[in-house]
Backbone as a chain_set.jsonl record, in Angstrom:
{"seq": "XXXXXXXXXXXXXXXXXXXXXXXXXXXXXXXXXXXXXXXXXXXXXXXXXXXXXXXXXXX", "coords": {"N": [[129.524, -4.286, 142.053], [130.537, -3.093, 140.702], [129.227, -2.716, 138.233], [126.176, -2.319, 138.577], [126.535, -0.214, 139.528], [127.621, 1.12, 136.463], [125.193, 0.262, 135.325], [123.125, 1.598, 136.023], [124.812, 4.209, 135.526], [123.616, 4.022, 132.814], [121.967, 3.871, 132.045], [120.376, 6.225, 133.06], [121.745, 8.144, 131.615], [121.421, 10.399, 129.665], [122.153, 11.218, 127.036], [123.735, 8.764, 126.261], [121.184, 6.643, 126.887], [119.429, 8.219, 124.868], [120.333, 7.599, 122.087], [119.823, 4.805, 121.846], [117.343, 3.99, 122.37], [115.894, 5.12, 120.891], [117.025, 4.038, 118.131], [115.546, 1.181, 118.579], [112.669, 2.07, 118.349], [109.22, 1.404, 117.719], [107.245, 1.847, 114.677], [105.095, 3.013, 115.31], [105.945, 4.986, 117.737], [105.221, 3.902, 120.705], [108.005, 2.19, 122.694], [109.178, -0.622, 122.83], [109.768, -4.092, 125.054], [113.53, -4.979, 126.287], [116.599, -6.504, 126.479], [119.342, -5.606, 127.373], [122.723, -6.401, 127.315], [125.156, -4.868, 128.709], [128.483, -3.588, 128.527], [132.233, -2.392, 130.649], [134.083, -0.85, 131.312], [136.593, -0.625, 134.474], [138.097, 1.151, 137.151], [139.525, 1.297, 139.229], [137.502, 0.079, 141.077], [135.264, 1.828, 140.159], [133.2, 2.116, 137.404], [133.747, 3.302, 134.708], [133.694, 3.558, 131.755], [131.34, 2.799, 129.709], [130.059, 0.051, 126.999], [127.803, -0.964, 125.046], [127.349, -4.514, 124.766], [125.898, -6.163, 123.337], [121.616, -6.539, 122.808], [118.252, -7.657, 122.712], [115.181, -7.022, 121.443], [112.334, -7.407, 122.873], [109.769, -9.257, 121.752]], "CA": [[129.034, -2.713, 142.646], [130.828, -1.271, 139.337], [128.279, -3.308, 137.076], [125.264, -2.133, 139.03], [126.115, 1.987, 138.746], [127.182, 1.211, 134.91], [124.244, 0.281, 134.748], [122.332, 2.333, 136.185], [124.67, 6.101, 134.809], [123.403, 4.068, 131.396], [120.003, 4.543, 131.569], [119.553, 7.863, 133.658], [122.532, 9.63, 130.885], [120.954, 10.33, 128.456], [123.834, 11.081, 125.82], [123.832, 7.036, 126.339], [119.766, 6.205, 126.658], [118.807, 7.685, 123.415], [120.294, 6.58, 121.073], [119.299, 3.724, 121.714], [115.599, 4.221, 122.465], [115.546, 5.426, 119.523], [117.38, 2.66, 117.39], [114.232, 0.158, 118.86], [112.063, 2.678, 118.579], [108.003, 1.259, 117.247], [107.032, 2.732, 114.097], [103.996, 3.738, 116.619], [106.341, 5.929, 118.608], [106.569, 2.805, 122.007], [109.515, 2.418, 123.64], [108.919, -2.147, 123.103], [110.594, -4.151, 125.609], [114.432, -4.936, 125.604], [117.695, -6.978, 126.817], [120.802, -4.946, 127.979], [124.232, -7.092, 128.161], [126.24, -3.657, 128.609], [130.535, -3.88, 129.177], [132.22, -1.564, 131.231], [136.005, -1.345, 131.874], [136.221, -0.117, 135.316], [139.496, 1.773, 137.549], [139.077, 1.314, 141.506], [135.918, -0.037, 141.538], [134.175, 2.611, 139.665], [133.191, 2.112, 136.291], [133.977, 4.104, 133.451], [133.449, 3.669, 130.139], [130.223, 2.421, 129.085], [129.639, 0.058, 125.593], [126.517, -2.085, 124.551], [127.171, -5.498, 123.723], [123.824, -7.257, 122.85], [120.188, -6.337, 122.875], [117.08, -7.863, 122.114], [114.35, -6.361, 121.591], [111.358, -8.742, 122.676], [107.913, -8.845, 120.705]], "C": [[129.675, -1.938, 141.548], [129.28, -1.879, 138.187], [127.065, -2.211, 136.754], [125.583, -0.95, 138.463], [127.04, 1.838, 137.622], [126.222, 1.436, 134.108], [123.233, 1.031, 134.517], [122.97, 4.43, 135.678], [124.25, 5.091, 133.167], [122.076, 4.466, 131.546], [119.85, 5.717, 131.987], [121.035, 9.304, 132.195], [121.669, 9.542, 130.117], [121.344, 10.418, 126.786], [123.601, 9.755, 125.637], [122.278, 5.689, 125.762], [118.546, 6.265, 125.278], [118.825, 7.11, 122.297], [120.209, 5.579, 120.257], [118.032, 3.357, 121.307], [115.268, 4.376, 121.034], [115.923, 4.493, 118.395], [115.832, 1.804, 117.548], [112.652, 1.025, 118.67], [110.266, 1.935, 117.775], [108.234, 1.814, 116.392], [105.721, 3.787, 114.404], [104.233, 5.051, 117.853], [106.468, 4.828, 121.046], [107.807, 2.124, 121.584], [109.086, 0.131, 123.51], [110.053, -3.127, 124.731], [111.555, -4.666, 125.584], [115.36, -5.115, 126.894], [118.895, -6.101, 126.06], [122.236, -5.808, 127.977], [125.377, -5.39, 127.567], [127.968, -4.073, 128.854], [130.646, -2.65, 130.07], [133.608, -1.803, 131.631], [136.272, -0.468, 132.934], [137.547, 0.04, 136.283], [138.792, 2.091, 139.114], [138.137, 0.869, 141.861], [135.231, 1.172, 140.95], [134.22, 2.26, 137.731], [133.596, 3.607, 135.614], [134.139, 4.371, 132.364], [132.163, 2.621, 129.464], [130.136, 1.606, 127.364], [127.93, -0.419, 125.417], [127.187, -3.006, 123.443], [126.323, -6.365, 122.988], [122.579, -6.395, 123.534], [119.763, -7.255, 122.189], [116.65, -6.98, 122.585], [113.142, -7.689, 121.492], [109.83, -8.087, 122.116], [107.007, -9.379, 121.396]], "O": [[129.579, -0.73, 141.334], [128.552, -1.129, 137.538], [126.81, -1.563, 135.74], [125.211, -0.543, 137.362], [127.656, 2.9, 137.712], [126.04, 2.08, 133.075], [122.583, 1.234, 133.492], [122.273, 5.435, 135.543], [124.754, 5.676, 132.208], [121.386, 5.373, 131.081], [119.128, 6.435, 131.294], [121.117, 10.522, 132.04], [121.116, 8.466, 129.892], [120.931, 9.861, 125.769], [123.125, 9.567, 124.517], [122.181, 4.717, 125.012], [117.663, 5.539, 124.821], [118.01, 6.451, 121.652], [120.329, 5.317, 119.06], [117.652, 2.699, 120.338], [114.482, 3.776, 120.3], [114.985, 4.167, 117.667], [115.046, 1.847, 116.601], [111.6, 0.43, 118.904], [110.472, 2.316, 116.623], [109.24, 2.518, 116.488], [105.456, 4.894, 113.935], [103.444, 5.724, 118.515], [107.202, 4.989, 122.021], [108.333, 1.707, 120.552], [108.617, -0.249, 124.582], [111.003, -2.532, 125.24], [111.368, -5.471, 124.671], [115.273, -4.469, 127.938], [119.244, -5.945, 124.89], [122.82, -5.673, 129.052], [125.987, -5.068, 126.546], [128.295, -5.067, 129.503], [129.68, -1.934, 130.332], [134.094, -2.797, 132.171], [136.245, 0.699, 132.544], [138.222, -0.989, 136.28], [137.971, 2.79, 139.706], [137.726, 1.138, 142.99], [134.304, 1.451, 141.711], [135.238, 2.217, 137.04], [133.669, 4.722, 136.13], [134.709, 5.384, 131.957], [132.446, 1.703, 128.695], [130.14, 2.404, 126.427], [127.041, 0.239, 125.959], [127.48, -2.844, 122.258], [126.443, -7.162, 122.057], [122.644, -5.744, 124.576], [120.382, -7.779, 121.263], [117.012, -6.254, 123.51], [112.991, -8.548, 120.623], [109.191, -7.035, 122.104], [105.832, -9.304, 121.038]]}, "num_chains": 1, "name": "protein.A"}
């Protein structure tokens, strides 16, 4: 459950998501399909800290 919460928190938090999207944005402004591997630190079953471990842009 904490992993799902961590992923949801990442995609719904502009402070976390927008810098990543800006990094992978194509010159024409579009966002390509991508995959992320997220890490989360859990405290009593809730994700409290998230970070990107790896990512891949799909061409």
